[in-house]
Backbone as JSON Lines, residues from 0, in Angstrom:
{"i":0,"aa":"M","n":[-5.1,-18.05,-12.8],"ca":[-5.54,-16.34,-12.01],"c":[-5.5,-16.49,-10.43]}
{"i":1,"aa":"I","n":[-6.05,-17.92,-9.65],"ca":[-5.61,-17.91,-8.19],"c":[-4.62,-17.67,-7.95]}
{"i":2,"aa":"T","n":[-3.55,-18.2,-8.4],"ca":[-1.69,-18.17,-8.06],"c":[-1.68,-16.42,-7.73]}
{"i":3,"aa":"L","n":[-2.15,-16.35,-9.09],"ca":[-1.52,-14.88,-9.36],"c":[-1.68,-13.33,-8.0]}
{"i":4,"aa":"C","n":[-3.55,-14.26,-7.86],"ca":[-4.23,-12.89,-6.4],"c":[-3.49,-13.5,-5.38]}
{"i":5,"aa":"V","n":[-3.56,-14.65,-5.21],"ca":[-2.29,-15.01,-3.76],"c":[-1.07,-14.71,-3.75]}
{"i":6,"aa":"L","n":[-0.49,-14.49,-4.93],"ca":[0.97,-13.92,-4.7],"c":[0.86,-12.47,-4.75]}
{"i":7,"aa":"G","n":[-0.23,-11.8,-5.39],"ca":[-0.04,-10.65,-5.24],"c":[-0.63,-10.08,-3.49]}
{"i":8,"aa":"L","n":[-1.6,-10.98,-2.85],"ca":[-1.64,-10.84,-1.6],"c":[-0.43,-10.64,-0.78]}
{"i":9,"aa":"I","n":[0.45,-12.09,-0.74],"ca":[1.48,-12.46,-0.06],"c":[2.44,-10.87,-0.73]}
{"i":10,"aa":"Y","n":[2.44,-10.33,-1.7],"ca":[3.55,-9.18,-1.95],"c":[3.42,-7.93,-1.35]}
{"i":11,"aa":"F","n":[1.92,-7.77,-1.58],"ca":[1.62,-6.58,-0.55],"c":[0.98,-6.71,1.01]}
{"i":12,"aa":"L","n":[1.55,-7.61,1.63],"ca":[1.09,-8.35,2.97],"c":[1.77,-7.17,3.81]}
{"i":13,"aa":"P","n":[2.94,-6.77,3.87],"ca":[3.17,-5.81,4.98],"c":[2.21,-4.35,4.7]}
{"i":14,"aa":"T","n":[2.01,-3.99,3.6],"ca":[1.05,-3.04,3.39],"c":[-0.53,-3.53,4.09]}
{"i":15,"aa":"L","n":[-0.76,-4.2,3.93],"ca":[-2.06,-5.05,4.19],"c":[-2.01,-4.52,6.35]}
{"i":16,"aa":"I","n":[-0.9,-5.43,6.45],"ca":[-0.8,-4.99,7.85],"c":[-0.53,-4.17,8.39]}
{"i":17,"aa":"A","n":[-0.03,-2.91,7.68],"ca":[0.07,-1.93,8.24],"c":[-1.44,-0.79,8.11]}
{"i":18,"aa":"A","n":[-2.32,-1.16,7.51],"ca":[-3.34,-0.32,7.0],"c":[-4.14,-1.02,8.52]}
{"i":19,"aa":"N","n":[-3.99,-2.17,8.56],"ca":[-4.92,-2.63,9.78],"c":[-4.77,-2.47,10.95]}
{"i":20,"aa":"R","n":[-3.31,-2.2,11.29],"ca":[-2.54,-1.25,12.51],"c":[-2.54,0.2,12.45]}
{"i":21,"aa":"G","n":[-3.56,0.85,11.61],"ca":[-3.42,2.23,12.13],"c":[-2.21,3.2,11.61]}
{"i":22,"aa":"H","n":[-1.5,2.5,10.72],"ca":[-0.18,3.23,10.35],"c":[-0.42,4.22,9.24]}
{"i":23,"aa":"S","n":[0.93,5.1,9.01],"ca":[0.73,5.73,7.67],"c":[0.9,4.91,6.44]}
{"i":24,"aa":"V","n":[-0.02,4.4,5.58],"ca":[0.12,3.6,4.35],"c":[1.11,3.76,3.08]}
{"i":25,"aa":"T","n":[1.04,5.35,3.31],"ca":[1.52,5.83,2.08],"c":[3.31,5.85,2.06]}
{"i":26,"aa":"G","n":[3.86,5.57,2.91],"ca":[5.26,5.61,3.04],"c":[5.58,3.72,2.58]}
{"i":27,"aa":"I","n":[4.74,2.98,3.59],"ca":[5.51,1.57,3.13],"c":[4.38,1.08,1.94]}
{"i":28,"aa":"L","n":[3.33,1.53,1.66],"ca":[2.91,1.12,0.35],"c":[4.16,1.63,-0.66]}
{"i":29,"aa":"L","n":[4.54,2.43,-0.62],"ca":[5.24,2.65,-1.66],"c":[6.89,2.37,-1.77]}
{"i":30,"aa":"L","n":[7.26,1.75,-0.7],"ca":[8.43,1.61,-0.3],"c":[7.98,-0.2,-1.25]}
{"i":31,"aa":"N","n":[7.12,-0.53,-0.66],"ca":[6.82,-1.98,-1.21],"c":[6.61,-2.09,-2.82]}
{"i":32,"aa":"V","n":[6.05,-1.1,-3.53],"ca":[5.88,-1.21,-4.95],"c":[7.26,-1.22,-5.24]}
{"i":33,"aa":"F","n":[8.72,-0.25,-4.92],"ca":[9.48,-0.14,-5.41],"c":[10.68,-0.75,-4.61]}
{"i":34,"aa":"F","n":[10.61,-1.79,-3.78],"ca":[11.53,-3.06,-2.96],"c":[11.07,-3.7,-2.47]}
{"i":35,"aa":"G","n":[9.72,-4.02,-2.81],"ca":[9.03,-5.32,-2.11],"c":[9.65,-6.82,-3.21]}
{"i":36,"aa":"W","n":[10.13,-6.18,-4.07],"ca":[10.72,-7.23,-5.19],"c":[11.61,-8.31,-4.9]}
{"i":37,"aa":"T","n":[12.66,-7.02,-3.88],"ca":[13.84,-7.78,-2.94],"c":[13.59,-8.73,-1.81]}
{"i":38,"aa":"G","n":[13.57,-10.02,-1.37],"ca":[13.45,-10.15,-0.33],"c":[14.14,-9.69,0.59]}
{"i":39,"aa":"I","n":[14.81,-9.01,1.0],"ca":[15.48,-8.0,2.4],"c":[14.53,-6.72,2.38]}
{"i":40,"aa":"G","n":[13.76,-6.11,1.05],"ca":[13.06,-5.0,1.48],"c":[11.8,-5.11,1.71]}
{"i":41,"aa":"W","n":[11.3,-6.62,1.44],"ca":[10.1,-7.3,1.83],"c":[10.06,-7.57,3.36]}
{"i":42,"aa":"L","n":[11.49,-8.1,3.29],"ca":[10.96,-8.53,5.03],"c":[11.27,-7.35,5.84]}
{"i":43,"aa":"A","n":[11.87,-6.53,5.43],"ca":[12.38,-4.8,6.43],"c":[10.93,-4.51,6.32]}
{"i":44,"aa":"M","n":[10.42,-4.63,5.57],"ca":[8.93,-3.82,5.43],"c":[7.74,-4.59,6.3]}
{"i":45,"aa":"L","n":[7.77,-5.45,6.59],"ca":[6.75,-6.63,7.05],"c":[6.97,-6.43,8.47]}
{"i":46,"aa":"L","n":[8.8,-6.13,8.54],"ca":[9.39,-6.34,10.16],"c":[8.59,-4.8,10.69]}
{"i":47,"aa":"W","n":[8.61,-3.97,9.57],"ca":[8.19,-2.66,10.2],"c":[7.08,-2.12,10.79]}
{"i":48,"aa":"A","n":[6.21,-2.83,9.62],"ca":[4.59,-2.92,9.9],"c":[4.37,-3.91,11.14]}
{"i":49,"aa":"V","n":[4.94,-5.11,11.47],"ca":[4.64,-5.97,12.35],"c":[5.11,-5.18,13.71]}
{"i":50,"aa":"V","n":[6.45,-4.85,13.75],"ca":[6.93,-4.17,15.33],"c":[6.55,-2.9,15.39]}
{"i":51,"aa":"S","n":[6.8,-1.95,14.73],"ca":[6.35,-0.72,15.38],"c":[4.88,-0.3,16.09]}
{"i":52,"aa":"R","n":[4.97,0.6,16.39],"ca":[4.05,0.77,17.36],"c":[2.39,1.66,16.47]}
{"i":53,"aa":"P","n":[1.26,1.0,16.79],"ca":[0.68,2.44,15.81],"c":[0.4,3.36,16.7]}
{"i":54,"aa":"P","n":[-0.16,4.46,15.78],"ca":[-0.09,5.7,16.36],"c":[-1.16,5.73,17.57]}
{"i":55,"aa":"C","n":[-0.98,6.42,19.03],"ca":[-2.1,6.36,20.2],"c":[-2.2,7.95,20.2]}
{"i":56,"aa":"Y","n":[-3.43,7.69,20.53],"ca":[-4.23,9.04,20.22],"c":[-5.24,9.46,21.82]}
{"i":57,"aa":"V","n":[-5.0,10.38,22.63],"ca":[-5.32,10.51,23.73],"c":[-6.49,11.38,23.84]}
{"i":58,"aa":"V","n":[-7.54,10.99,23.71],"ca":[-8.84,12.38,23.98],"c":[-9.09,12.63,25.56]}
{"i":59,"aa":"A","n":[-9.14,13.73,25.44],"ca":[-9.32,14.18,27.0],"c":[-10.85,14.53,27.16]}
{"i":60,"aa":"G","n":[-11.24,14.08,28.57],"ca":[-12.61,13.94,28.69],"c":[-13.09,15.65,29.0]}
{"i":61,"aa":"P","n":[-14.5,15.58,29.74],"ca":[-14.64,17.23,29.42],"c":[-13.99,17.65,30.75]}
{"i":62,"aa":"P","n":[-13.69,18.93,30.72],"ca":[-13.49,19.48,32.0],"c":[-14.57,19.4,33.54]}
{"i":63,"aa":"Y","n":[-13.87,19.3,34.53],"ca":[-14.24,19.08,35.61],"c":[-14.74,20.3,36.16]}
{"i":64,"aa":"Y","n":[-15.77,20.9,36.2],"ca":[-16.26,22.19,37.05],"c":[-16.68,21.7,38.39]}
{"i":65,"aa":"R","n":[-16.32,22.43,39.12],"ca":[-16.92,21.7,40.74],"c":[-18.03,23.01,41.03]}
{"i":66,"aa":"Y","n":[-19.0,22.15,41.25],"ca":[-20.09,23.01,41.5],"c":[-20.32,23.84,42.99]}
{"i":67,"aa":"P","n":[-20.31,25.38,43.38],"ca":[-19.94,25.96,44.52],"c":[-20.74,25.16,45.57]}
{"i":68,"aa":"G","n":[-22.2,24.59,45.12],"ca":[-22.73,24.36,46.41],"c":[-22.14,22.78,47.15]}
{"i":69,"aa":"W","n":[-21.13,22.52,46.19],"ca":[-20.96,20.78,46.61],"c":[-19.45,21.28,47.88]}
{"i":70,"aa":"R","n":[-19.49,20.12,48.73],"ca":[-18.56,20.55,49.51],"c":[-17.82,18.89,49.35]}
């Protein structure tokens, strides 16, 4: 039973890495389910999850208002 859990964890390792790095998990999960059983497909998804950059969000600060009395 433990062996089956460890193998399942290794099988879904690319999906877990992508989820922890903030990627969209849907695409890599579907590819992992359908093509993960091939060694090349699993390796390609692992590289995709590790090498690709997670999305970067820039949050703008509050607008700067200049007080007329300040110089």
